[in-house]
N, C-alpha and C positions, 0 to 999 in steps of 0.2 A: 374378741378378735383384735389383734394389734392394729391400730389405725395406720393408714398410709401417710407418710410425711407429705406435706403440701408444698415443700420447697426443695429445689435441687441442691441448695446449699447445705441442707441437713445431711446429705449423702456425700458431698464433696469432702467433708472432714474425715470420712472413712476411707478415702481413696488410698491405694498403696503407694502413691507418690510421696506420702509423708512418713512411710515406714523406715526405720533405721535398724542397722545391724549394730553389733557391739562396738566396732571401731567408729562408726558414725555417731553413736551415742557419746563416745568419749570426745569427739570433735564438738558436739553440741555443748558439752560441759565447758570446753575451752572458750567458746563464744560467750557463754553465760558469765564466766569469770571476768571477761573484759568489759562488761556492761556496768559494773559498779566497783566502788572502792570505799574504804572506811577512813583512811588517813588523809590528812589535809596538807601534807608536805611532799607533794609529787610534782616533778617538773617534766614528766614525759607526756605523751599524747594518748594515753589509754582511753580516756573518755571522749576524745575527739574523733575516734574511729567509729563511724556510724554503720551499723550492720543493716544492710539492705539485701538480704539473701532471697528475696522474692520480687519478681517483676512481671509485668504484663505487656505483651505486644498484641494489639488487636484482641483476639479471643484466645491467645496462647498464654498459659501460665507457666512461668519459669521458676523453679525452686532449686537452690544451690545447697548441696549437702557435701561437706568437705570439699573435694576438688571436682565433684561430679555435678553436672547441670541436667536436671530433669525437666521435661516439658509435657504439658497436657493441654489439649484443645478443649476449652470449656464449652464451646457450642456443640461439639460432638458429644461431650459428656451430658449436657442437658437434653440433647435429642434422644439419647439412649435412655435417660431417666424417664422422659415423658412416655416413651414407648413401653418401657417395663412397668411403669405405674399404671398405664392404661390396661395392659394385659392382666396385671394383678387385680385391678378393680373389676374387670370383666369376670374373672374367676372367683372374685370375693375372697381373695387370699392376701395375707400380709406380704408386703414387698421385701424380698430378701436382698442380700448384697451380691448375689451371684452375677447379676447383670453387669456389674462393673468390670468383669473379666473381658467384656467386649470393648472396653475403653481403656486400654493400657497406656501408661505413660511411656515416653521415649527418652533416650539419653543422647545428648549431644557428644559426638566424638571429637573431643578436644584434648589430644594427648599432650599438648604443650602446657596445659594447665595442670600442674602437679602440686598445687599448694591449696591451703584452705581459703576458700572464697569468702570475702567479707562484704562485697557490694556488687550489684549488677544494675545496669541502666541501659535500656534500649534507646536508640535514637528515634527521632520523630517519624521517620518513614518506615521503621521496623526492619531495616535491612542489616543493621549492625547492633551488636550487644556488647557493651563495655563491661568487662569483668575485672574486678579489682581485688588484689590481695594486699598484704601488709607492705610488700616491697615490689609488687608486680602489677602491670596493667596490660591486659590482653583485649583485643577486639575480635569478637567471633562474628564471622560473616554468616548470617542466617539465610536459609532458603526463602525465596520469594513467596511461595505458597505456604499456607498454614499447615500445622501438624495435625491434620484432620482426616487421615486415611482411615477408612472404615475397615475394621478388623473382622475376621470371620468368627463364628461362634466357637466356644470352647476355650481352653486355657491357651493364652497367647504369650509367647516368650517376649521379653523386653527387647525392643528394637533400638539400634544405635544409628543415629543420623550423623554422618561425617560432615564436619564443618571446617572451613578454612579459618585459621587463627593467626592473628598478627600481634606481635609483641611490640609495645609502644614504649619509647623512651628508656630502653634497657640500660644505657650508660648513666642515666640520671637516677634510676630507682633500683634496678636489680643489682648493679655492680656497686654503687655507692651506698646501698642500704638506706636510701631515703624513704621514709614512711609516707604513704599516700593517705591524705586526710579526707579529701572530697573530690569527686569528679562530677561534671555536668556537661551535657551537650549544649552547645550554643544555639539558641533558637533563631538567630539571624543567618546562620550558615546557608548559603545557596546550594551547596552540595550535600548538606546534612552530615558532614564528616568532620566538623570542627568540635573537638572536645577540650574542655577547660579542666586543668588538673592542678590541685594544690598539694604541695608536699610540706613536710615538717622542716624543710630548709628555707621556709619563707619565700619560696619561688612559686609564682603563678605562671603556668605554661599553657599555651594554646597550640594543640597539635592538629594538623590537617591530615587525616588518615589517608585521603586520596592522593596526597603528594609525597609526604615524607613521614615515616613512622618513628624515625630515630631523632631527628632534629625538630624542635618545636618551631612553629611559624612565628610565634611571638613569645617573649619572656618578660616578666616583670618582677623585679626584686622588691619585696615588701618588708624586708628586714628593718628593724628600728635604726640600724646604723646608716641606712640609706636615706639620710635626711640632709637637707641643706642647712648648714650651721650659719645662723645670722645673729650677730651681736645685738641683743635687745633685752630689756628687763624680763624677768620671769613673771608670767601672768597666770592666774588661775581662771579656768573656764568651767564654771560650775564646780564639779568635783574633779575635773581633769587638769593635770599639770602638764602643759605642753613643753616644758623644758626639763622634764624629769630625766635624770641620768641613770636611773635604775631600769635597765631594759630586760630584766629576767622574766617579766610577765608580759612582754610585748610580742610574743610569738603569734603569728597568724594561725587561727584555728579553723576558720570557716569563711565561706564567701557565698554570694548569691548574685544572679544576673538580673538585668533590668527588664527582661521579657521581650515580647514581640513588638515590632514597629506598628503603630496605629496612626490614624490620620491626625489626631490631635495630640500625639505624644510630644514630650519635650526631649531632653537629653538622657532620660532614664534608660531607654533601650540600648544606649551606647555606653552604659555605665556598669562597672563591677563594684559591688559593695562587699566589704570584708570586715571581719571582727577579729580583735586580738584576744589573747587569753584573759586579760584584765577587763574585758567588756568594752573597750574603746572601739568605735566604729569609724571606718575610713571609706573612701570611694576613689575609683580611678575612672576618668572620663576624658577623651573618648577612647573606647576599646571595642573594636569590632573585628570579625574575621576579614581576611583579605578579599574574600568573595562573599558578599552579604546581600540579603534581600530586604529592602526597605520600601516603605510606602512613598509614592511621589508626593502626596499631600503632606506627609511628615516632613520631608526635606524642604518643601516649599514653605511650610509653617516656620521651621527653624530659620530658614534664610530670611524671611520677612522680619522675624523677631530680632535676629542678630543685626540686620541692617538698621532697624529702628533704634535699637540700643546704641549702635555706633553713632548714628546721627545725633541722638540726644546727649550722649557722653561727650562727643566732640565739641558741641556747642555749650557745654556746661562751664560754669565759672570756677568750680572747685578743682584744684590740681589732681586730687585722687580720681575724680570722675573723668578728667581728661586722660589720665593714665589708663583707666579701664577701657577707653575707646580703642586702644591697641589690642586688648584681649578680644573685644567684639569684632575687630577687623580680622583677627586670626580665626574666629568662628566662621566668618563669611568665606574666608579663603579655603578653609577645610571643607565646608559644605559645597563650595563651587567646584573644588577638585573632585568630589564625589559625583556631581552632576556631569562633569566632563567624561566620566567613564561609564555613565549609566546606560543600561540597556533594558528593554522590556523582559521581564522574567517569563520564560517560556514554560517553566515547570509549575508556575503558580496559576491558580484559578482566577486570581484577581488581575484585572487588566491594569490596575493602578500600581502594581508592584514593579519595582526596578531592581536590577542586579547592579551593584556598585562594586568596583574593584579598587583596592588600595594596596600599598606595600609598605615596607619599612621606611621608605623615603617620603611617604605621604605627609607626615608632619615634620616640620623643620626642627622641632624641639621635642624632647621626651615628655611623656605624660606625667603630670604632677600628682603626687599622692596627697589627696585632700583630706584633712582631718587632724586630730580627731573631731567628731561631731560635737558641737557645743550643746550640752544638755543641762539646762538650768535645774538646780535643786536636786541633782542626782547624787546618790551615795555611792562611794567606791566599793568594789567587791572586796570582801575580806573573809577570813576564816577558811581559806582554801577553796572558796567558790570560784569557778571558772566559767567562761563562756564556752558553749559546746556547739551551737548551730545558729545560722542566720538565714532569714527568709524575707524576701520583699513581697508585700501584698500591693499589687498595682491595681487600684480602683480609681483610675484617673477621674478627677484631678486630686484624689486623696491617695497618698503613698504612705505605707506603714512598713517599718522594719521590725520584725519579730526576732528577738534575741533570746535564746534559751540558755539557761544556766544549769550547772551540775547539781544544784540543790533542789531541782524540780520547779524552779520559778521561771516565768517568761515575762519579759519586758516588751510591751508594744510601744514603739516610738513613732510619733507622727512627724514626718519630715516638714519642717517649718519653712524652709527656703527652697528656692529652685536650684537643682543640681545642673551645672553647666560644665563645658569643657575647659580644662586648664592645663597649661604646659609649664614645665620647669624652665624658667628663663635663666640665661647666664648672668650671674651677678658680678662675680669677680672678674670675668673675662668678657664683659659685655662690649660689643662693637658699637652699640647705639645707646644713648642715654635712656631711651624709653624702655629698653630691655631690662636695665638695672632697676629702674623705677617700678616697672611692673612686677619684677621678681620680688622686690622688697614688699610691695603692696600685697601680693598674693600670700606671702609668708606671714603677714600680720594676722593677729587673732581675729580681727574684725571680718576678715574674708573667709574664715573657716565655715564649713557647712553647719547648719543648725538643725536641731531636732528637739522635740519635747516628749517627755515620758508621759504617755497618755494613761496607761494603766499597768498594774502589776498583777499577774495571774499566778496563783500558787496551786500547783497540781499535786503537791506532796500531802499524803494523808497519814503517814506514820514516820517514826524516827529512822527506820531502816528501809532501804539503804541510805547511808548518809550522803553519798555522792553517786550520781548516775549519769549515763548518757541520755540526752534528750534530743530527739530527732524531729524536725519539722517537715511537713509535706503539704503542698497546696492542693486545693480541691480542683479537679479537672473541669467542674461545671460552674462553680460559683467563686468569683474572685474575692469575695469578702469572707471566705471561710478557709481555715486551714486545720490540719490534723497534727496531733502530737503523739508519738509513741515513745515509751521509755520503759524502765525496769518494772514499773508497777501498773502498767496498763496503757490504754489508748484514750485520748481525749479529743474532742472537737471544739474548736473556738470559732463561734459565729459572731462576726462583727457587724452584721447588717443592721443591728439595732441602732448603731450610731454612725456608721459609714454612709448609709443612704441619706439620712437627714443632713449630714455634714456636706456631702457631695452636692445636694440640691441647694444648700445655703451658699456654697462657694460659687456655683454657677450663677445664682441670682446676683451675688455680689459682683462677679466679674462682668455680668451683663450691664449693671449700673442702672437698671430700670426701677428697682425697688429701693426706696430710701431706708426701709426697715431691714434690709438684708444684712447690713453691718451689725446691727443690734442682735439679729437672730444668730449670726455667726458667732459673735462673742458669747452669747448665752449658751450655745451648744458646747463651745470649748470650755466654758466655766462649769457647767453642770456635769459634763462627762458621763454620759450613759455608758454603763459597763457592757463588755462583751458577754455573750451567753456561752458558758462553758459546760459541756456535757461529757460525762464519763461514759464511754461506749464499751470499754472492756476493763474490768477490774481484776488485775492479776495479783493483787495483794489483799485478799479479803481478811486475812488474819495477821496478827502481829508477828514480825520477824520472819515472815514467809512470803516469798514473791517469786514470780516466774517472768523474767524479762521478755519483752516483745522485741524480736530481732528482724521482723519484716512486716511491711504494710503495703497493700496495693488497693487502689480504688478502681472499680469497674463502672463505666458509664455507658456501656453498650445497650442498645434498645432491647435486643433479644435477651440478654443476660440480666438486664435491669440494673438499677443504680444500687451498688452494694459495696461493702468493705470487707476485706480479707486481712486478718492479722495472724501472724505466726509466732508462737512462743519459742523459747530457747530449747525446749524438748520436742519441737516440731509437732505441736498440736495446733490445728487450724481453728480459728475463731471467726465466725462470719456474722455480719450484721446487714440487714436490709435497711436501706436509706430511702427516704421519700423525696420525690421531686418537689421542688419549690414552686408555688403558684404566685407568680409576680403579677399583681393587680394594681399597678401604680396608675390610677386614673387621676388626671389633673383636676384640680378644684374647679377650674372654669368649665370643664365638661359636666361635672355634677350639677353646677348651677344652671347650665343650659338645659339639662334634662328636667330639672325641677321646674324651670320657667315654662318649658314646653308642656309639661303635664298640667301646670296650673292654668294655662290658657285654653285647654281643651274644653269645648262646650260654652265658651264665653265670648266667641268672636261676634255673635249677633247682638248680644246684650252685654256691654262692658260692665254694667252694674251687677250682673249676675256672677256669683262666685264660681271659679273654675273647678276642675276636678282635683280633688285632694287624695292622693294615694295613701293606702294604709302603710306601705313599706317606706320607712323613713330613709333619708340619705345621711351619711354616705352608704354606698352599696355594701351588701352583706359580704363579710369575710369569714372564712372558717375560724373556729375558735382556736386560740393559741395553744390549746392542749394537743392539737392535731398537727403540729409543725413537722419539719423534715427530720429532726434528730430524735432518736429514742431517748427516753428519760431514764429508763432502767438499764444499767450496764449488765453485760454478760459476765458471769463469775468464772474465773479460771482458778481451780483449786490447785494447790501445790501437789507435786507428784506423790508425796506420802499420804495424801488424803483423797486422791482421785481413784477412779476405778472401783474395785471391790473392797478397798480399804474402808474400815469403819472410822467414822468421825468421832473423836473424843469429845464428849459433852463436858464443857467446862464454862467458866465465866465468860471467856472470850467468844466462844462459839455461840453461846446463848445471846450475848450482846449483839453479835452479827445477825443471827436469825431474827431477833427482835427488831433491829433497825431495818432489815430488809422487808420484814412483814409490814411494818408501819409505812414504809415507802410505797409498797404495793397498794396498801389501803388508801393512801393519799392519792395515788395516781388513779385508782378505781373511782374515787369520789370525783376527781377532776374529769374523768371520762364520762361519768354520769351527768355532770353539769354540762359538758359539751354536747352530749346526746339530747338533753333537755332543751338546750339553746337551739340546736338544729331542728328539733321537733316543733318548737314554737315558731321558728322561721317558716317551716313548711306549712304549718297551719295558717299563718298570716298570708303566705303566698297563695294558698288555695282560696282564701276569702277574697284576696285582691283579684284573683283570676275571675271569680264569679262577679265581682263588682265591675270589672272591665267588660265582661260579656253584657251585663245589663246596660252599661254606659254605651256600648256599641249598638245595641238594639235601639236605644233612645236616639242616638245620632242618625241611624238609618231611617227612623221615622221622621226626624226633623228635616233631613235632606232628601227623602224620598216619600212625599205625602201621597194620599189617595188620588185615584184618577179623576179628571174632570169629566163633565157631561159630554163635551165634544170628543174626548178621547174614548169614552165608552161607546158613543155612537159610531165612531170610526172602527172600533174593534168589532161591533155588531155587523157592520157592512162587510168587513173582511171575512167574518164567519159565514155570511150568506154567499159570498163569492166562492169561498172554499167549498160550500155545499153544492153550488151549481157545477163546479168543476169535478169534484171527487165524490159526489153523492151517488145514491143508487141509480138515479136516472140522469146523472150529470154527463158532462162532455166525455169524460174518460170511459164511462160505460157505453155510450153511444159509439165511440170510436172502436171500442173492442168488438161490439156487435157487427159493425160494418166490416171490420177486418175478417171476421169469421165468414160473413156472406161472400166476401171477395175471394177467400180461399176456396169456398165451395164452388163458386162460379168458374174458377180456374181449373177445377178438376172435372167439370162437365164434359162429356164425350162430344166431339165434334160431329155434326150431321153428315150423313153419307152423301157422296157426290151424286148418286143417281137421282136424288130428290130435286136437284137443280138441272137435271138433264134437259128439261123443256124450256129453260130460261134462255133468253137471247143475251147477247153481249152487253147490251145497254143495261138490262136488268141486273146482270152480274156485277157490272161496274158500280151501279147504284148501291147494291147491297154491300159490296166490298168497301166503298167509301164510307157507308154508314157504320160498318163494323170498325173501320180504322178510327173514325171519329169517336165512337164509343170507347174503343181501347185507349185513345189519348185521354178522354175524359176520366176513365177509370184510373189511369196512371197519375193524372193530376190530383184527383181526389185522394188517392193513396199517399202521394207525397205530402199533401196538406195534412192528412190525418197523422202521418208520422211526425211531422213538425209540431202539430198541436199536441200530440201525445208526449213529445219530449219536453214541451214547455209546461204542460199542465201539472205534472208531479212536482216540479220545482215551485210552482205557485202554490200548490197545496201545502 
């Protein structure tokens, strides 16, 4: 009998949402051709167009095929899978694919989108979906509810959901044929409607969809000619020449934003980082939407730091430091202007969030383009290698810029200095002397931002393709991890091995309490523990054959689990289950306190007596490293000519691949056996420790609760005698019960007839009546006393 699959992801790959007709297959071939190239003399932006044709909004999966957008509700899909799997299990039958007919995909009705879609990106609240073509940008207004309508049984026709579509910046992109390189929703937008767009005209534009879809709210010219020319000697910055007149390779190819505002953030959330074709990196600060949400503590922190820097620089003796005091004063003015417009954010769940409003007149001077970043001992890019994508990893106080190159190499740069706000000061037409002095000082190479090349990661495993598009994507759960997808597969880069120790060392050094913190920090930067790189999808198992990955989404929903979905250029879905990380960062002081507490158990009475020594040693047990969050064995994607019913040709290359894969599986099996043995030993030790603790507990109970004394025994005997007198066979309770029965019998006795007293005179009758009344009163009193005694005696017993 065919076994039932134990994962809903195994059936998601078979869903009709990924089926293509002949015209759509031709479109997929076009996308594949744009992911790689072989020559090194290209000046266009082919490899800077990042294919993102798959996206997720909550539990809705969007897939773009040519000009069509398909959507499938994953929660509904998993619900139906669970129901069908349970029915098949009850019938002891294999699970067929017919149940998927009850979960059809839907098509978004977007008639305005009549071009091949290259990228999609939903905004943070899921109301808008940005759709990007080569020269077009549309915003699709999505329905508020999810696409989870339950369909009836049987064959269901595909349904179309009409959606309003807005064309953005038509005169900049559609009419002038400017290519769109990258789009990203700004995380600080109060209305969630600000989108940042980079074109191949070196213009960075910020559109507010809620106000104007034609004219950008802000524009920044990043072209190399947009520089302030200052007469000074040519200087070399590591490998970068800041006075290079050859601008052919200085086109902007990618950018990344600084992330959300946090309580202890610096200027990074107000910064845009971007990279040139030649690998040089720059920054723009401050750049924020005109309506932004920031943390009050964030602004307070920046205001205090700016004021402290201003006071320190103002009282400095060096002229350059005094000149910088004017820059810090501009910082304070800019922050104070934000505070003047601040209001409590009603849409935010955080009471500390503020809505700040600015406009084009907020800053008196235009924002200065800071860069290039000074990177010591860095080699320039050559042989046709270009930068293709840029990503900021914000693990405050550690900031890393990941730069991907077309040769499959990634550079992880560690930001060495603090990024702050800078403006372009008038030098030639300065109205004040300090403006000219500050402008010249900021243009000096000593004021350029600095970074250090921490590590170089090579993802390329074969000669072909020679150049490829490499796209970076951050992890939605863990800030120290990012994913890379390219023409030959998908990789995960986990930097927790060195970011966490570096973060702790920086915090200790900034606190100033530990004199060894400086030495520890220098040691970490010198030794440089490398990031852990895992291959999750191998799309080039054989030489000269590869299937580019053109879409990647990460699911972090509790019901759907933490998983990865990758889409190949021929629309084959590859899924990977990812494990949640167990963060057990227990302070060293807490471990010492636990050990000291265990050691003193049983030794309070006699200090010379040795305390309890547990079998389980400190630090606390941690799962073996073999059971971490990332899979070690990649999933193999065979080329179209070798997949399906095609026979694999047995040759030297295929035999080498099978041998390598088999050896890797054997190695991982041995590692899993070691991990199982380690866990089994730990469980055995815990069982022994549990038994020892039970024995120790019994000993403690005997020492703190000894045998009864003679007086206590005598008192207990007296209590037992009293209990017997009250509740024994002839005790008070039995007597009361007997009296009650007699009383009830007396009450039911028939009254004597009146003629018996016919011969009695009035005096005799009164005497008898008084006696009866007295007896009745006595009986009532006795009855009341017996009831009270009866109510008290059971409680005493």
